[in-house]
Backbone as a printed PyTorch tensor [residue, N CA C, xyz], in Angstrom:
tensor([[[  1.1600,  -1.3010,  -0.0770],
         [ -0.1140,   0.1150,   0.1380],
         [  0.9000,   0.9290,   0.0840]],

        [[  0.7350,   2.1300,  -1.0450],
         [  1.6370,   3.4710,  -1.1060],
         [  1.1010,   4.3360,   0.5440]],

        [[  2.1910,   5.2640,   0.4770],
         [  2.5910,   5.9160,   1.4380],
         [  1.4330,   7.1480,   1.5750]],

        [[  1.4580,   7.5960,   2.6280],
         [  0.2830,   9.1570,   2.3310],
         [  0.1910,   9.8310,   1.1780]],

        [[  1.0320,  10.1830,   1.0010],
         [  1.9600,  11.1510,  -0.0100],
         [  1.8890,  10.6120,  -1.3190]],

        [[  1.3080,   8.8850,  -1.4290],
         [  1.6210,   8.3740,  -2.7140],
         [ -0.1480,   8.4300,  -2.9580]],

        [[ -0.5530,   7.9370,  -1.8990],
         [ -1.9990,   7.7260,  -2.0440],
         [ -2.8380,   9.4730,  -2.2800]],

        [[ -2.1960,  10.3850,  -1.8790],
         [ -3.1030,  11.8870,  -2.3450],
         [ -2.6090,  11.9680,  -3.7430]],

        [[ -1.6640,  11.7110,  -4.1600],
         [ -0.9300,  11.3760,  -6.2750],
         [ -1.7940,  10.9340,  -6.5580]],

        [[ -2.2040,   9.6170,  -6.1730],
         [ -3.1560,   8.3490,  -7.1050],
         [ -4.4020,   9.1810,  -6.7830]],

        [[ -5.2570,   9.7370,  -6.1720],
         [ -6.6760,  10.0890,  -5.4200],
         [ -6.6210,  11.4350,  -6.4070]],

        [[ -5.5790,  12.1350,  -6.4330],
         [ -5.7750,  13.1310,  -7.4320],
         [ -5.5520,  13.7100,  -9.2540]],

        [[ -4.2970,  11.9870,  -9.3570],
         [ -4.6280,  11.9150, -10.5500],
         [ -6.0520,  11.0950, -11.0040]],

        [[ -6.4010,  10.5150, -10.3720],
         [ -8.1820,  10.0040, -10.9420],
         [ -8.9180,  10.6700, -10.3360]],

        [[ -8.8890,  11.9760,  -9.8370],
         [ -9.5700,  13.3550,  -9.6950],
         [ -9.4770,  13.9870, -11.7870]],

        [[ -7.7980,  14.3620, -11.4290],
         [ -7.8720,  14.7180, -12.8860],
         [ -8.4950,  14.1870, -14.2400]],

        [[ -7.7020,  12.4980, -14.3080],
         [ -8.6290,  12.0680, -15.0040],
         [-10.6330,  11.9590, -14.7570]],

        [[-11.0010,  11.8250, -13.9560],
         [-12.5890,  12.6810, -14.1370],
         [-12.4000,  13.6870, -14.6580]],

        [[-12.2540,  14.5120, -14.1640],
         [-12.5590,  15.9590, -15.2080],
         [-12.1730,  16.1970, -15.9490]],

        [[-10.8850,  15.7220, -16.8550],
         [-10.5850,  15.3000, -18.2820],
         [-11.8500,  14.9010, -19.1450]],

        [[-12.7930,  13.7460, -18.3270],
         [-13.2120,  12.8390, -19.2670],
         [-14.5390,  13.5730, -19.5830]],

        [[-15.1290,  14.6410, -18.5800],
         [-16.4010,  15.2970, -18.2240],
         [-16.1090,  16.2220, -19.6900]],

        [[-15.0310,  17.0220, -19.4360],
         [-14.6600,  17.9930, -20.7920],
         [-14.6140,  17.5950, -21.9790]],

        [[-13.9060,  16.3990, -22.0520],
         [-14.1060,  15.4470, -23.6540],
         [-15.4360,  15.3260, -23.8730]],

        [[-16.2950,  15.2040, -22.8890],
         [-17.8470,  14.4110, -23.9030],
         [-18.2280,  15.8930, -24.3340]],

        [[-17.7640,  16.9930, -23.4110],
         [-18.6460,  18.2260, -23.9790],
         [-18.2650,  19.0870, -24.8710]],

        [[-16.8450,  18.9700, -24.9090],
         [-15.6170,  19.5850, -26.2620],
         [-16.1750,  18.4520, -27.3460]],

        [[-16.4650,  17.4350, -27.6970],
         [-16.2420,  16.4400, -28.4350],
         [-18.1450,  16.6480, -29.0670]],

        [[-19.0170,  17.7320, -27.9180],
         [-20.2250,  17.8190, -28.7840],
         [-20.1540,  19.2050, -28.6890]],

        [[-18.7630,  19.3500, -29.1750],
         [-18.9200,  21.1820, -29.7080],
         [-19.1670,  22.7020, -28.5430]],

        [[-19.1360,  21.8660, -27.3660],
         [-19.7080,  23.0830, -26.4500],
         [-18.1880,  23.4600, -25.9360]],

        [[-18.2530,  24.7990, -25.1740],
         [-17.4180,  25.3990, -24.5260],
         [-16.7660,  24.7690, -23.3360]],

        [[-15.4300,  24.6880, -23.2710],
         [-14.6410,  24.6630, -21.9840],
         [-15.4190,  25.1410, -20.6610]],

        [[-16.0910,  26.0850, -21.0840],
         [-17.0310,  27.0150, -20.1880],
         [-17.7270,  25.5460, -19.2260]],

        [[-18.7500,  25.3970, -20.4190],
         [-19.7170,  24.6090, -19.8950],
         [-19.3160,  23.3250, -19.3900]],

        [[-17.9460,  22.5500, -19.5650],
         [-17.2540,  21.4080, -19.5660],
         [-17.2500,  21.3420, -17.4380]],

        [[-16.6070,  23.0100, -17.5140],
         [-15.9800,  23.2250, -16.2780],
         [-18.0050,  23.9760, -15.5570]],

        [[-18.4300,  24.3820, -15.5590],
         [-19.8880,  24.6250, -14.7410],
         [-19.8960,  23.2310, -14.4690]],

        [[-20.4380,  22.0800, -15.0930],
         [-20.7130,  20.5300, -14.7360],
         [-19.7320,  20.2550, -13.6950]],

        [[-18.7920,  20.4270, -14.0640],
         [-17.3480,  19.5790, -12.8470],
         [-18.0320,  20.4600, -11.9460]],

        [[-17.7910,  21.8640, -11.8410],
         [-18.1410,  22.6990, -10.4970],
         [-19.3260,  21.9440,  -9.8460]],

        [[-20.2270,  22.0570, -10.7310],
         [-22.0970,  21.4050,  -9.9080],
         [-21.1150,  20.2790,  -9.2640]],

        [[-20.5170,  19.1530,  -9.9250],
         [-20.4270,  17.9980,  -8.8960],
         [-19.3330,  18.1200,  -7.6640]],

        [[-18.4370,  18.9640,  -7.6970],
         [-17.6920,  19.3310,  -6.9810],
         [-18.2500,  20.0970,  -5.3830]],

        [[-18.6910,  21.0820,  -6.2790],
         [-19.6170,  21.9310,  -4.6850],
         [-20.8370,  21.1560,  -4.2770]],

        [[-21.2410,  20.4200,  -4.8320],
         [-22.4250,  19.5200,  -4.3310],
         [-23.5060,  19.4610,  -5.0040]],

        [[-23.8190,  20.5860,  -5.9880],
         [-24.6080,  20.5800,  -6.3870],
         [-25.8290,  19.3690,  -7.1530]],

        [[-27.0950,  19.6170,  -7.0160],
         [-28.2330,  18.7960,  -7.3170],
         [-28.6370,  19.2180,  -8.1560]],

        [[-28.0200,  19.9460,  -8.9200],
         [-28.8140,  19.8250, -10.7110],
         [-29.4420,  18.6840, -11.4830]],

        [[-30.2150,  18.4780, -12.2620],
         [-30.2680,  17.1370, -12.8320],
         [-29.6300,  17.1050, -13.7340]],

        [[-28.9700,  15.9540, -14.0350],
         [-27.7990,  15.3830, -15.3970],
         [-28.8940,  15.4190, -16.3280]],

        [[-30.4000,  15.4070, -16.3790],
         [-30.7990,  14.9330, -17.8520],
         [-30.8330,  16.2090, -18.1560]],

        [[-30.9600,  17.2310, -16.9050],
         [-31.7460,  18.7070, -17.9440],
         [-30.5700,  19.0520, -18.5490]],

        [[-29.0540,  18.9540, -17.7680],
         [-28.1000,  19.3790, -17.9610],
         [-27.5360,  19.1760, -19.6860]],

        [[-27.3450,  17.7410, -19.1870],
         [-27.6210,  16.7980, -21.2310],
         [-28.5460,  17.6330, -22.3620]],

        [[-29.4080,  17.8180, -21.6760],
         [-30.7260,  18.0830, -22.7730],
         [-30.0160,  19.6430, -23.0290]],

        [[-30.1050,  20.7270, -21.9770],
         [-29.9310,  21.8490, -22.1010],
         [-28.5930,  22.0330, -23.2060]],

        [[-27.3810,  20.8700, -23.0520],
         [-26.4530,  21.0790, -23.2180],
         [-25.7840,  19.8910, -24.9320]],

        [[-27.0260,  19.8120, -25.0550],
         [-27.2540,  18.9440, -25.8660],
         [-26.1430,  17.5820, -26.2020]],

        [[-25.7120,  16.9210, -24.9430],
         [-25.0390,  15.5270, -24.1380],
         [-25.8860,  14.3180, -24.3700]],

        [[-24.3950,  13.3960, -24.7920],
         [-25.5550,  12.0830, -24.8020],
         [-25.7090,  11.9330, -22.9800]],

        [[-27.0450,  11.0800, -22.5750],
         [-27.6380,  11.6010, -21.2760],
         [-26.3090,  10.4030, -20.4760]],

        [[-26.5160,   9.2680, -21.0430],
         [-25.6720,   8.3380, -20.5880],
         [-24.2650,   8.5180, -20.1830]],

        [[-23.4570,   9.3910, -21.2980],
         [-22.2860,   9.2720, -20.9380],
         [-22.3920,  10.4080, -19.8880]],

        [[-23.2750,  11.2620, -19.8360],
         [-22.6990,  12.9320, -18.6970],
         [-23.0390,  11.7440, -17.4020]],

        [[-23.9940,  10.9600, -17.5950],
         [-24.6070,  10.1050, -16.1750],
         [-23.2720,   9.3920, -15.9690]],

        [[-22.6070,   8.6770, -16.4660],
         [-21.3590,   8.3460, -15.9550],
         [-20.2230,   8.2840, -15.5740]],

        [[-19.8870,   9.9550, -16.6140],
         [-18.8320,  10.5850, -16.5340],
         [-18.8050,  11.3510, -15.1870]],

        [[-20.3530,  12.0480, -14.7180],
         [-20.0750,  12.8080, -13.6620],
         [-20.4980,  11.8380, -12.3550]],

        [[-20.8470,  10.1640, -12.5810],
         [-20.5170,   9.3760, -11.2260],
         [-19.6450,   9.4410, -10.7060]],

        [[-18.7620,   8.8030, -12.0910],
         [-16.8740,   9.2740, -11.8150],
         [-15.9210,  10.2620, -11.3150]],

        [[-16.6340,  11.3940, -11.6380],
         [-16.0060,  12.4430, -10.9850],
         [-16.2480,  12.7450,  -9.5200]],

        [[-17.7520,  12.5310,  -9.3110],
         [-18.1150,  12.7200,  -8.2810],
         [-17.2460,  11.5790,  -7.2130]],

        [[-17.1110,  10.4790,  -7.5870],
         [-16.5570,   9.1550,  -6.8480],
         [-15.0700,   9.7230,  -6.6820]],

        [[-14.5010,  10.1070,  -7.4260],
         [-13.2140,  10.6400,  -7.5840],
         [-13.2090,  11.7010,  -6.4830]],

        [[-13.8210,  12.8960,  -6.0590],
         [-13.9150,  13.7350,  -5.7880],
         [-13.6700,  13.4110,  -3.8700]],

        [[-14.7510,  12.4080,  -3.9210],
         [-15.0880,  11.8270,  -2.3350],
         [-13.8720,  10.9030,  -2.2190]],

        [[-13.3410,  10.4680,  -2.5940],
         [-11.9560,   9.6470,  -2.9260],
         [-11.2210,  10.6300,  -2.4870]],

        [[-10.9160,  11.5370,  -3.3390],
         [ -9.3640,  12.3610,  -2.9670],
         [ -9.8470,  13.0450,  -1.5160]],

        [[-11.0730,  13.5350,  -1.0820],
         [-11.2600,  14.2080,   0.0410],
         [-11.1500,  13.2150,   1.1860]],

        [[-11.3070,  12.1510,   0.7700],
         [-11.4900,  11.0870,   2.0320],
         [ -9.7730,  10.7780,   2.0730]],

        [[ -8.7690,  10.7690,   1.1460],
         [ -7.4850,  10.5040,   1.5790],
         [ -6.6900,  12.3030,   2.1510]],

        [[ -7.0590,  12.9250,   1.6660],
         [ -6.5560,  14.4640,   2.6430],
         [ -7.1530,  14.7080,   3.4890]],

        [[ -8.5900,  14.3060,   3.8580],
         [ -8.8480,  14.0050,   5.8700],
         [ -8.3660,  13.1610,   6.4470]],

        [[ -7.3930,  12.1530,   6.2110],
         [ -6.4790,  11.0130,   6.3710],
         [ -5.3800,  12.1780,   6.7580]],

        [[ -4.7860,  12.9960,   6.2680],
         [ -3.5150,  13.5000,   6.2960],
         [ -3.5820,  14.7460,   7.5620]],

        [[ -4.9800,  15.1000,   8.2630],
         [ -5.4030,  16.2040,   8.7400],
         [ -5.0170,  15.2660,  10.4190]],

        [[ -4.4780,  15.7360,  11.1930],
         [ -4.3810,  15.2000,  12.4630],
         [ -4.6890,  16.4070,  13.3620]],

        [[ -4.9720,  16.1130,  14.8950],
         [ -5.5680,  16.9200,  15.7430],
         [ -6.9630,  18.0180,  15.0460]],

        [[ -6.8640,  18.8730,  15.7550],
         [ -7.7410,  19.8780,  15.5550],
         [ -7.6130,  20.8550,  14.4240]],

        [[ -8.4860,  21.2370,  13.8100],
         [ -8.5170,  22.4020,  12.9230],
         [ -9.1620,  23.3790,  13.0150]],

        [[ -8.9410,  24.6390,  13.1700],
         [ -9.5290,  26.0710,  13.2050],
         [ -9.9480,  26.8170,  11.8590]],

        [[-11.1200,  26.6760,  11.9780],
         [-11.3360,  27.3930,  11.2300],
         [-11.5860,  29.1390,  10.5360]],

        [[-10.7110,  30.0090,  10.5020],
         [-11.0470,  31.1910,  10.4980],
         [-12.1020,  32.0320,   9.6040]],

        [[-12.7490,  32.7460,   9.9430],
         [-14.0070,  33.0150,   8.4560],
         [-13.9270,  34.6700,   9.0740]],

        [[-13.5230,  35.4980,   7.4850],
         [-13.3570,  36.3640,   7.5590],
         [-15.0250,  37.2050,   6.7840]],

        [[-15.6810,  37.7810,   8.0220],
         [-17.6080,  38.1140,   7.3000],
         [-16.8080,  39.7300,   7.8620]],

        [[-16.4000,  40.5310,   6.8410],
         [-16.1150,  41.7710,   6.6660],
         [-17.8530,  42.5490,   6.2070]],

        [[-18.6080,  42.0730,   5.6920],
         [-19.5020,  42.3290,   5.2030],
         [-20.6280,  42.6100,   6.1880]],

        [[-21.3330,  43.4090,   6.6580],
         [-22.5670,  43.9840,   7.2100],
         [-23.8140,  43.5770,   6.5480]],

        [[-24.5450,  42.5050,   7.1440],
         [-25.1380,  41.7550,   6.4710],
         [-27.0680,  42.6740,   6.6850]],

        [[-26.8820,  43.1570,   7.6610],
         [-27.8380,  44.0370,   8.7260],
         [-28.3230,  45.1060,   8.1280]],

        [[-27.2600,  45.7710,   7.3090],
         [-27.1310,  47.0890,   6.6140],
         [-28.2220,  47.1700,   5.6350]],

        [[-28.6070,  48.3960,   5.5420],
         [-29.8560,  48.3100,   4.0080],
         [-29.0630,  48.1730,   2.6830]],

        [[-29.6260,  47.2510,   1.8730],
         [-28.9180,  47.3470,   0.4120],
         [-27.7840,  45.6330,   1.2960]],

        [[-27.9480,  45.2640,   2.1060],
         [-26.6700,  44.0200,   2.7280],
         [-25.4140,  44.1930,   2.6520]],

        [[-24.7310,  45.1450,   1.9110],
         [-23.5250,  45.1770,   1.7810],
         [-22.8010,  47.0140,   2.8790]],

        [[-21.6450,  47.0460,   3.4410],
         [-20.8730,  47.6290,   3.5830],
         [-19.6420,  47.8560,   3.1460]],

        [[-18.4930,  48.6450,   3.9100],
         [-17.5590,  48.7370,   3.8620],
         [-17.0270,  47.8630,   5.1600]],

        [[-15.8580,  47.2620,   5.1930],
         [-15.2640,  46.1190,   6.7630],
         [-15.0900,  47.9110,   7.3350]],

        [[-15.8540,  47.6660,   8.6150],
         [-15.4450,  47.8480,   9.9870],
         [-13.9490,  48.8660,  10.1700]],

        [[-14.2520,  50.0820,  10.6930],
         [-13.1490,  50.8540,  10.4190],
         [-11.9020,  50.4990,  11.6600]],

        [[-10.9480,  50.2860,  12.2960],
         [-10.0810,  50.0770,  12.7220],
         [ -9.7320,  51.3420,  13.8780]],

        [[ -9.9610,  51.3060,  15.2300],
         [ -9.4390,  52.5940,  15.9570],
         [ -8.3240,  52.3300,  16.2160]],

        [[ -7.3270,  53.3590,  16.3670],
         [ -5.8980,  53.6020,  17.1930],
         [ -6.2880,  53.6560,  18.1870]],

        [[ -5.7550,  52.5530,  18.5730],
         [ -4.8750,  52.5790,  20.3330],
         [ -5.9150,  51.2390,  20.8340]],

        [[ -5.8810,  50.6550,  21.9280],
         [ -6.2000,  49.7260,  22.4360],
         [ -7.4330,  50.1470,  23.5510]],

        [[ -9.0130,  49.9420,  23.5280],
         [ -9.1110,  50.7760,  23.8400],
         [ -9.8100,  49.3490,  25.2900]],

        [[ -8.8190,  48.3810,  25.4660],
         [ -9.4380,  47.3510,  26.1880],
         [ -8.8040,  47.7990,  27.8370]],

        [[ -9.2580,  47.2720,  29.1670],
         [ -8.4330,  47.7370,  30.5780],
         [ -7.5590,  46.5240,  30.9230]],

        [[ -6.8990,  46.9900,  31.3480],
         [ -6.3510,  45.1180,  32.2820],
         [ -7.4510,  44.3770,  32.8510]],

        [[ -8.9130,  44.8310,  32.7360],
         [ -9.2300,  43.9130,  33.6170],
         [-10.6500,  43.4450,  32.1150]],

        [[ -9.9190,  43.8250,  30.9690],
         [-11.0280,  43.5580,  30.1800],
         [-12.1850,  44.3100,  29.7830]],

        [[-12.5550,  45.4280,  31.0520],
         [-13.8070,  46.0760,  30.4000],
         [-13.5960,  47.2360,  29.4150]],

        [[-14.3410,  48.2290,  28.8390],
         [-14.5240,  48.9370,  27.6760],
         [-14.2450,  50.4660,  28.3630]],

        [[-13.4220,  51.2210,  27.7990],
         [-13.3240,  52.9690,  28.0210],
         [-13.8030,  53.5060,  26.5340]],

        [[-14.6970,  52.8700,  26.1740],
         [-15.0300,  53.9630,  25.0960],
         [-16.4950,  54.3650,  25.4710]],

        [[-16.7490,  54.9220,  24.4810],
         [-17.8780,  56.1750,  24.3950],
         [-19.1870,  55.7800,  25.6160]],

        [[-19.2560,  54.1650,  25.5110],
         [-20.6700,  53.8130,  26.3710],
         [-20.0760,  53.1490,  27.5320]],

        [[-19.1390,  53.3550,  28.1850],
         [-18.4330,  53.4970,  29.5970],
         [-19.2150,  53.9230,  30.2330]],

        [[-19.2810,  53.5240,  32.0100],
         [-19.7530,  54.1830,  32.2610],
         [-18.8770,  54.9530,  34.0100]],

        [[-17.8800,  54.6450,  33.3640],
         [-16.6310,  54.9450,  34.4070],
         [-16.3160,  56.1600,  33.9550]],

        [[-15.6950,  57.3370,  34.7520],
         [-15.4650,  58.7440,  34.8310],
         [-14.1970,  58.5540,  34.1470]],

        [[-13.6080,  59.7330,  33.1190],
         [-12.2770,  59.4700,  32.6880],
         [-10.9000,  59.3360,  33.7580]]])
């Protein structure tokens, strides 16, 4: 059995082959690479779009497309499984949400930073809403 790095490389190669298979089907039917990439992304992002509708819309053979997208989904799942085996311990996820979703129109600029620290050694605030006297 190959080591972890070898497993990742094999899974990556299988994923690339599956992507190329979908792109080949699309290109052989006269469609653009963008159409193929859209179908690939649909699978990778977990979209549940109808394969029948995609085949009809782009004039592709349903059976070939269904098989290719199924193989792509399997290759993607296997690749993620191999990658998850490399993760040891806890993983911290940092979300940078600088958009104020409650603002009118749903978008505002990121909050402006203040100059200097407003925290006291005990963790209190000396900002304008503080009840402490200066």
